[in-house]
N, C-alpha and C positions, 0 to 999 in steps of 0.2 A: 438478470443475465439467468433468468430461468427455462429450461429447456422446456417450455410448456408443450409447445405442439409436437414435439417428437417423445415426451415425457408418457402419451397415452401408449404407445408401442413398447417403450422403453419400463415403465415401471413394474408390468409384471415380470419381465425378465431381469431387471437390473438386480444383480446381488455380489457381485463383483463390486466394490468401489476403485473406480478409476483415481487418480486424484493430483491434484497438484498441489502444493502450498502455496501461500503466501500472502495475496494480494488483500484480502479484505476479511477475513475472520474464515475459517472453513467450520464446517459443520459439524457437531456433538463431538468426537474424539478427534477430532483434527487439530495438529498441533501446527502453528503457523499455517491452515488453511490443506496439511497434506495429510491423507490418511494413510491406508495400510497396501493397497494396491497401485498397480499403472505401474512406472518406472522407479526402478528405485532411487531415492531420493540421495541427496547429499549426507554426507558424515562429518562429526566435529573434525575438523583437520587438528594434528599434533599440535600445531603454532598458532592454531586461536589464539586472538587476544583474550585476557583474563581480566574481567573487572577486579580482582582481588589481587593483581599483579605479585609483589614480594613479602607485603604486610610491613614492611618498612619506609612505607610512604610519610612524609612530614609537609602539615599543611596548617592553615588558620583561616577561618571567615571567606570560606572559597562555596560557593554556589553554582550549579548550573539551573537550568530551565525547560522545563518541559510547557510549551506553547502552544495549543491547538483545540480542537473541539474536544471536551468534557461531557458536557450537559447539550449540545444542539443536536438537529439534524444530523445522522450521519455518526451519532458519538462513539458507536462500535468499534468504528476506524481509527479516531484517535484514542481511545481507552487501551485498544492492543498495541498501540504505539508506547501508550503513557506507562502501562506495566511493563513492559521490556525496559525502560530506562527506570522505573523504580526497582525493577530485580537487580539489574547493573547498580546501582547506588548501595543499595540494601547489601548485595554479596560485598562492596566495595567497603563500606563501613566499620562491616562485621570484622574483616580481617586487616582493617587498619586503624585502629585505636588512636595513633598519632595524627590521622586526617579524615575526619569527620566533614563530609561535603553535603552541603542539603542540595533538597532537590527542589527547588520552587515552583509551584502548578499555578498556569494560567490559561484560562477559559475564553480561548476565542471565539466560540460557538462554530467554530469552520466559516465563518462569516468577514468577507471582504470590509463589511462597515463594522464590524465589531475589533475586529486586530488591532488598528493601529491602535486603540487606545490600551489596550492589554502591553501591545510592543512597547510601547512609550515608558508603561511603568519598570518593565524590566530592565529597559534602556537604563532608564535613570535607578536604578537598585545596583551600586558599583559591585557588589560583591558577585553579581552575575557575570560570570566567565565565557560561558558556551551555554547554546540553545540545542534543545532536539525538538525539532518542528521547522514551519507550521507544517502540517499534513495535507492541507490542500492548497493547490494552486491559485485558485482565485483569493486568498488569503495572502499568500506567501508573495503573489505579484504586487500586493496592496501596501506592502510594509517592506520589502528587499532593499529601500533604497534606504528606510529609517534604520536597520541594522548595518549597513555599510558607511551609512554615513559616521556610527557610533563604533566602527570595530568591532561588533560584538558576532561572532563566527555563529553559525548556523549549519545545523547537520539536517536535513527534512530526509526522514525515512518513505516518504509516500508522494510528495508532489513532482508529479510527471511531464507539466507541458513543456516543452524545450524552448520554449522563449525564455524562461527564468532565469536561465543562464548566460543569456545575451545581452542584458540590460545594464555590463560594465559593474554590477556588483564586486564588491571582492571579498565577502564575506557569506557568499551563497554557498554551499556544497550540499550534493545531491548525494543518498546512499542506496543508491538503486537508477536501473536505467529509466532515459527518458521516455517519451511516447514517442519519438524519431526510431527508435527500437521495438519499445511494445507494439504500435501502429503496424510495422511490415509485418512482424511476428503471427500478430493477431490473424492478417489478411494469409498469409502462408498457411496458417492453420485453419482456415476459412475453405481455403482452395483445396488445398494438399490432401488434410487428414479428414475432413468433411466432404471431400470431394462436391462445393456448391460451385456452381458456376451463375447462379443469380443470387444476388444477396440484397436486403435493406438494410439502410446504416440509420439509426434514430439516435439521434443525442438529447442532451440537454442542454440549459443557458448557462451552466458553467464555466470558466474557464479553463477546465479541467476535460470535460465532457466536449466542447467544441475543438477544440484542439487535437485531442485524441480521433475524433470525428473524420477532421481533415488528413490526418496519416492513415486512418485507415483506407477512407473514399480514394486516395494517390495511389496507395497501394494495389488496390482491388480492381481500378481502372472500373472497362466496360462490364464488369460485373456486377455494378452497383444499378440497379434496378428501380431503387427507389431512395427518398430520405424525407425525414421530418425531424423538428424540432418539438419538445417538450418543455416544458417550467417546472422549475422548483416546486415543491409543495405540489404538484398537480397530479389531481388524485382518477380524473375520469381522462379514458384514452379513446372515446369512440372512433375519433377521426383519424388517429393515427391506425387505430386498427384496421379501419376500412380502406386506407393506402396499403397496408401490409396484405389487406385479402385479395384485392385488386390486382397486387404485384406478382403476389404469387411465388415468392420467393423459396431457394433451397433452404437459406439461412439467413439470421437476422442479428447483424452486430447493435446491440444498444451502446451507447459511448456515455456515461452518468455514472450515476450512486444507486445503491441501494432502496434509498427511500421512492422514489418514482419507479423505480426495476421493478419491486415486488408486485405494485396491482397492475402495471403494463404487464407483466409477463400471465399474471392471471387474469385479466382481461383477454388476453391473447388464446390461452388455451381454454378460455369459457369458449368462446367462437370457433375453435377445431382448428385455428392454426397449428400446423405442423412442421412448417420450417424451424431447424436448429437455432437455439436462443444461445447466442456468445456475449459476454459482455467482460469486460476488464475488471481491475483490482478495484476500482470503488464500488463496486457489486457484489465482489467475491466477499461474502459476509454471512456469519450465521442466523444474520435477521432478515437476509434475502429469502433464505430457506424458509423461514419461519411464515416470514409473512407472504408469501407466495405460497404456499402449502403446496398441495399437488404441482401445479404447474412449476416448481421446482427444478422436479426429477427431469434429468438429464440435460440439464443447461449446463454450455462448457465456460470456464473463464480464461483468461489471458493474466499474467502478472508477471512484471518485472523482479519477482520475488519465488524463494526457494523454498519448497516443502521444508517442513522443521523437526515431522515425526522422526527423526533419525538422531535428533540433537536431545537423547534421553536426559541427561542431568538440567538442560535446560528447562524442559517441557515440566521435568519433576516438579524442580524449584518456582516456574512460573504459576503451575498450579496452587501449590501452598500459598503462592502471595496471593493471586489474583482467585480464586477459585472455581477456575475456568481452564483450557486448555489455549496454548498461544493461539492465537488466531494472524489475521493479513498483515505483516507487516510487527508483527512481535518483536521477531527475533531481530530485525532489520533497527527496532528503537534501541532494542538491549546492545546492538554492534556501535550505534552514534553513540548513545552516552558511554560505552567503554572506552571509544577513542577519546572521549573528550575526557574522561577521569584519568587516562592514561598520562595526558599532559600535563593535568594538575600533581598526579604523583610525581612527573619528573621532573618538578620544580617551577612549573609554568605559573606565575602570580598575577597576571594584569592579561587584560585580554589581546591586547597585542602580541604577545607572547603563545596566547593560544592561539592564538591567529594563525599565526606562522608554524607551529607544531602542525595544524592540522594540514595544510596547504601543502606542506612537504612532509606529509605521513605516507608510509607506505608498510602494510601490514594485513595477514588474513584474520580476518572475522569468521563469526560462525556461519555467515551466509555468502563471503564472497570475500576478494580481496579485496582491498582498499587503496585505492593509489589514485589521485585528481588529476585530471588537467587543468590548463591555468583558466579557466570558466569553472572550473567547480563541478564537472560532468567526470563519472567515472571512468578508468580504462576497459572493467570488466564488469559485465551488464548480464547478466543469463535472466532469461524468460522460461516461464513453464504454463504449462496449460492444466486446466482443473477441471473436474464436471460434479456432479450431483447424482447420487448413486445412493441410492439406500436411505435417503432423507440427511445425507450428510455430504460435504464437500470433501472429496478427495483429490490426491494428487492424480496425474494422469501420465504428462510425460514434459521434456524442454523441447522446447522450439529453437532449433538450432539454425 
């Protein structure tokens, strides 16, 4: 998602950081992807759920699990969520000596091929009552039925493919808006805010990238003047760059993850392409900025996540735990873990009762109000835009 082409013009003048927080790791001092300029981010609601509860919880042999990438490709996205969950559990256990909840961690590497094996381990661990994860849509699709058959509830802070909630699974819940929300919002931002009338849509070969690209294309309609697909782990993009050069678009939407987005942005930049680069939550991470260098400056992101820079206590405690600022979906991971902890604190001792607690849950979190429909989709789904300025991802504005 680097604004490689527009970067040359903006790099010398961009001092004010626009930013929007959330989806995949903001840069530098960003908290949840939000810097200090742009529209005001949300503040912590007075009634936001607190993982510490009242300190009187009683439980035994209760565990939650994080399942997702820890050391695989695009691991930074998973670690942002995991550290949010770790913080919630740490705060809970410090405040509730009578209810010490374990957080078991399983590395899926973000892979649809590896995820079934680690999910089987979690499903067969009886004390695991709920799962934070899985972060990516492809791996979520591969294991959704397994969770559903086992009655083990999952709260995904970042998997956005709309089809995940249409499989009849009873245990899948999404802690953010899906790509049927993000796609039209991205198209609106590209046309209304960036004033682009010619757009190239480039996607990777993941479940996530393909689904989001389709939603963006549908919303943009005739404004799409070129499209292309790249492969996971691809490093050379000469053919794609040539297509973009020939189409002469005003903007490029890259639908995929930062691992491929960074070298693509760099190669577009080096060819002198000046179209504005827009990318989604899967690209919105400090690693994109680091790996694409100057090409990142001026890039935009869209994300169904909110800036966390106004959540001061959360940010301070997260930094103490992780030795870094919150990033994309850190706060959503914290919220997801908090809801599952509330179930345990409320006396839920088995998977069926925790699932029912989540199914009927309604309450304010840090990032939004949480209430799900019958398919596991949220009824409140904010989307924000972000931008790279001064080498950092900063919040820009909400996309309403």
